[in-house]
Structure formats: C-alpha cells, structure tokens
C-alpha angles and dihedrals in degrees: 000000000000089000092057089051092051089049093053089046090052092045091051092049092050092045086054088060090048088052092052089054091049093050090052089050091052090050087056092052094260123130098268103245120137132191134195129186124199133184126230092282093051094253111151111245096174140007114185144150137203112297102170094122096044093046098035085228124132090205097055095105117146090249095053093046090048094051090050092047094048094047090051091051096051094033095236138091089216107089096189112162095020131117128215121211114196130175095218129031110266125257120238093269091054094039088054092049090050091052092047090049090058089234104171099198136042124185114194128194103199134002120253101220091183103047107003117141104178101072113318110071097000134002106216095148094061099033106133090214089069122085092243137027128209129217109233126205113187135189105043107147086348096162095049095044094046097044091049094059094037091052091047094050096043090052092047090052090051091055 
C-alpha cells in the first residue's frame, strides 16, 4: 500500500513538471500541452511542450518531441521501461507513436474528449490488434491540466 502511495506521489510530481512545460507553451502561443518521459529509475529523459507554431510542423506535438528526445538520450527508439506523463490525452498520431515506441506506461492528466486516443474517444494504446499495449493511468492533476487547455482555447476563441 505504501508503494502505491509513493507511485501516486511520484506521478503527481512528474505531472507537475509536464504542467510547467505546458504553461510555458501557452505563454508562447502554443496549445498548452506538456510531456515528460522518465526511465525506470525516475530519471527525466525528456521534458517538452507543443511547438507546432514555432516549428511550423503539424507533428511537433509535445508527445512526439518527448519520444524523440528520450530516444536520443538513451540511444534507442525502443522506450521499454519508460513512462510518459502528458497533461492531455494523446491524439491518434501521438498514441500510435507511443505504441510503436514500446512505451509500457502512460500517465494522463485530463481526457481529450475531441481527439483522445488513449481511452476517451478511441483507445489505440490498448487495442489488442496492435503489436503492443500500454498501461494507462488517468486523472493525475486532472483539474489543473484540463482547465489550462480549456482556458487557453476559450481565450483564443475570444480573440
């Protein structure tokens, strides 16, 4: 039981780091989504945020950038034993990349009811037809993560 409490505490701390990345992205005019990847020991391998506007790249989602950064850091595209923490449920593109990277664990802040592909709209990461399935933990800092995106999009619509 103490181990479960420690895991929730670690997950919360690392989601906080993903939130910091997301806030910085929002300040730059990007949709505020942050992603962090850790190895088995909890060492941070990547901490990224959306950069689609800055890079003029439709694939520059926080999750994709984190997967690339973590792969470079460990020298392998297989991220076995790693965990991704992301403030908003991944879209189908990111979910597919997560599956292909062999990432075993995904911790999500808030659901993405419009584009989510890790359990809300679709469940690509746990689809038995895929070559790999990902454990999904949802709801870590859910209120903070969800309100950050909603506030950003609401303010953007007003402008």
